[in-house]
N, C-alpha and C positions, 0 to 999 in steps of 0.2 A: 673095543676099538673106538677111539674118539673121532670127532669129525675130521681133523686134519689127517689122521691115519687112514680114514676111509677115502678121503680125497686123493691121497697119495696112492693108495691101492688102485683106485679107478684110473688115475693117470698112467700108472705102470701097466695095468691091464690093457688100456686103449693103445698105448705105445707098443706093447707086445702083439696085440691083434693086428695093428697096421703093418708091423714088420713080419708077421708070420706067413702071410700069403695064403692062409687058410680061409675057408668059408666061415661065416658067422657061426653056423651050426657046429662045424668041426672044432672051431676054437673054443666055443662054449663047452663042448663035451670034454675037451682036453683040460680045461681050466676049472670045470665044475661050476660054471656060471650059467644061470638061466638065460636062454636066448632073448627073452623079453628084457632082461636086465641089460644085456649088452646093447640091445636096440635103444633102450632109454639113454644109456650113457652116450651112444653115438649121436642121438638126437640132441642131447644137451651140448655135446662137443661142437656140433654144427652150429647151433644157435649162438654159442659163445664166439665161435670163429666169425660168424656173420656179423655179430654186433661189433667186433673189433674192426672189421673191414669198413663199417659205417663211419668210423671216426676219421677226421681229417687232422693231420699233424699241424698244429699251430706253431708258426715260427716263434722262437723266444729271442729276445723279449718282444712282446707286442707293444708297440709304442703308439700312443694316441695323444694328439694335441688338442687344445680347445677348439681349433678350427676344423677338426675332423667331425663330420656330420653325415647324416644319411642313415642307412641301415644295411644290414646283411640279411639276405633272405636265403634260407636253406630249405630245399625240398627233400622230403624223406619218403621213399617208396611210393611216390606219386599221390600219397593220401594225406600227408601232413606237411604243413608249411610253418616254419618258424622264422619270425622276423625279429631281428635284434637291433636296437638302436645303437648308433655309435656316439661317442666312443665307448668301448667295452674292454675290460681287462681280460687277460688270458684265462684266469680262473673262472670268471663269470661265463665266458664263452664255452669253456670246457664243461662246466656244470649244466648249461643249457643244452648242449649237444648230447651229453650223457642222458639227461632226462628225456629228450626227444627220441633218442634211439631206443629207450626202454618202453616206449609206447607201442 
């Protein structure tokens, strides 16, 4: 099974688990999946979901003129501050926010 097939299997298993109404232990027994494996998948799913929530939709297009000045300050989880000088284009802002969320 290649990586994309494994990823699809995990997504399907997680979808089935969420829809099953079973406990983790009962679901794992019925599926032949180790309880620790399901726990790991759920942890990864939560982390992925949390990181997606951390992003702010940037309106398109972001327009900046030479007179735009100052900065944008973003606080992440109370422990990281990112300051971005203006003007900034949408792609640069998106990359900075992705990198900050990964920390």
